[in-house]
N, C-alpha and C positions, 0 to 999 in steps of 0.2 A: 601224268608226267609226276617224277618224285623229286622232290627240293630240299633243301638241307637250312634249317632255320640255325644258325651261330648267335646264341645267348651274349654282348658284349653290358655285359653290368658294369656299373660305375667303379667296382674295384680295380678290372680289366682296363678300363682306361684311365686312370690316375694313373697305373703302373707304368703309361707311354709315354715317353719324352714331350714333349708339349707339341715340336713341331709333326710326331709323327702322329699325334692326335690330332690332332686340325687339320692334317691333310689328308686322313684316314677318311674323317668326315666330310671334310671337306669335297674327298674326288666320288664319296658314293653318294652326295647330294647331284655334282653335278654328272654324274652317269646317271643317274635317275631323270633330269633334267631332259638329256639329251636320248632318249633310249625311251624318252615318251613322245617328246616333238617331232622324231624319224618316225614312231611307229604313227602316229595322226598323219602327217605327212604320205605312207604309205598309205594308210587304210582311206584317204578319199581320193589316191589314186586309183587303189582297188575299186572303188567304184565304178569310177570309168570303164573298166574293162568288163566288167563280171556282168554291170545292170543295165541290163535295157531301158530305155528312155527317149523322151525329146533332147533334141540338139539343144538346147537351151539348158536342161538336165544337166548334160554331160560336161557345158561348156563351163557353168557356174560351179561344179565336184574340181575343173581342172583349176580354177582361179580360186577356189579355197586350198584346194593341194599347194598352188603357187607365197598362199597368206603363207603358211606352214615353215614352206622351204626357207622364203627371206627368215624366218625368227630361226629357224634351225642354222641359217650361216652364222646369225649377228650371234647366239647361243654357242658355236664351234669357237666366233674372233672372240671374246666373254670367255672362255674356255684355257686357252691358249695361251692371253696374256695372266691371268692365274697360277698356271700349271709353272707358268716361266718364273715367278715371285715366289710362289710356296711350296715346287722345286725343284730347280735349278738350283734357285740361288739360298739354297737352305742348305745342310750339311745332308739333308733328308738324301736327297738325288744322289750325287754318285753311291751311297753306301745300298740306297737302293737297287739301282740301275742294274748291276751285274746280278743281283738276286730273280729279277722279270725272267719268266718264262719267254722261248725264242721269239712268241708269234707276239707277246707284248715289246719285246726289244725290236726286233722290227718292225711295227708299227710306232714306236717312238719313233726311230730316223726317219721315218718315211712324217711323221710331223713335223718334227724340226725340219726337214727340207721345207718343206711347203713353204710352213711361218718364215722362214727363211728369204722368202722370194717376197722383194717389195713386189706391191701391188697386187698381191695375191689376187683371185677372186674375191674369196670370203671375206679377204679385206676389205673390198672397197664393197659389197655389196651390203657390208653391215656399217661402213662411213656412213654411205648413202641412201638407203632403201629399208634396212630390215632395223632401225630404232631411234630415226631419225628421220622426220618429214621434210621434204624440200620444193616450196610454192615453185623454186625455179626449174626443177627438174619437169614438175607436171606442166610450165607452161609454152616451156621447149621439145616437150613430147605430143601434146595432147593432137598437132595437127597430121601427125604421123599412121594416129588408127582413126582418126573422126570420120573418114568412109570407109571403112571394112563393115561389114556385117555384127548384127547384135552390137552396135556400140548404144548401149540403151542404160537407162535407166529401169530395175522391176519391182512393182509395188505386187508383195503379194499378201497383200492382207493382213498380216500380222509382223511384227520388228524382224524377228530374227526370218524371215521370209521376202524381206526387203534384199535388194541387191545393187549395186551401183557398180553395173556391168563396165560402162564406160568408166569409171574413176580406175576401175583394174583395169581395164585395157590402159589407160597411157602409163600406168604404174610400174606393169611389166612390161611397156617397150624401150617405158627411160632404162628399164634395167637393163634389159637384153641388148638393149642399139652402147650400152655403156659396153657391155661386156663380149660380143663384138657389132661394131654396127654397117657388117658387112652381110647379116643372116639372123633373125631373131630365132628360127627354128635351129636352127646351131648353134647356135649360144643356149639355148632351151636345153637340149639336150646336155651339153658340154657340162651348165650348169649343175643340173638335176646330179648327175654322175661324179660332178666333182663335191657338190655337197654330203655325198650319201657313201664317199669314199672316202673321207676325212673323217666324218662322224663313227665309221665302222674302228678305221685308228681309234681315233681316241677312244671308244668304247672297248677295245681290247687293251690297249694302255693304261688305261683306270682300275680297268679290272684286276689287271696286274699289278698291278702295285698294291690293292688293298689288299689281294692274294699274297705280296712278299711283307705287307709291310705284318701282318694280321699270322701266318707262316715262323715272322722271327720273332714275334712276340710269347708265342703259342708253344714256340718250338716243336712245331708238329705237324703234317700234311692237315689241310681241312678236313678232309674226308674224315679224319677221323673226329671230329669236333661236332660238338651239333645233336641233332638227329634226325631224323628224316619221317617225310612224311607227304605225302599222295594227295593230289589235288586232279579235279578233272575239270578244264578248260572248256565252254564251254564251246566255242569257238578256234582253227585253227590261223594265223597268221593269213594262212591268202583269201578264208572267208569272210572277213571283216571287214567292211564297205561303211566310210563317212558319207553321206551325200550333202549337199549345201539344204536341197529345202525340203522340207518334213510335215508331218500333217499333226496343227493342231491338237494337244487333247481335248479332248470333250469334257465339258463341266457337267455335273451327275447333281 
């Protein structure tokens, strides 16, 4: 695959307005985090679909994906908060908004509409399940899953292979019951679809904003800047899978 490397020198950054410079770097950081968490979430799901293994391995992979799904929801909420403060509440927002590519403009509209809804899924997950621990939630929901199969603690022989499966079943039950008390399976599908959709829109918006700021500053299309380089990743997106259990390294 071909990549383009565009150098951002100190002199280049110093010529920018402080608000532009700060948001350019912040937007890149947010995008890196969202992309990374979203990819790990997807790679955990890939493992369940592409690798043969025991039922407990598949369940562990799904539990691991759910951990990253909650983390992604939390990051999306935090990203929305900082974009509201550092983009909309500064002169940068109105100036750059009209220069966004159509895809980025449409994604910005969808993000704005989504987070304007009070009590949206991402807000609820962030407040109660992503960055905060709630003993009350565990106390209220454990009985709902205590009689289900795999309500277990799994000792894998090494710390990284230990899995507190019962704990994750309670955490997931608490989250999904909060989102849709009538059906955890439906709630799970809706949750996964929602966070992936909003993450995609955020990626489009942030990428479009970065391009708009740089093209405005340099006065030319980004394709005319930097240098092209070819790299050869070993795996395609669909081939990457992250299991929960792993073989411990053997000391030699």
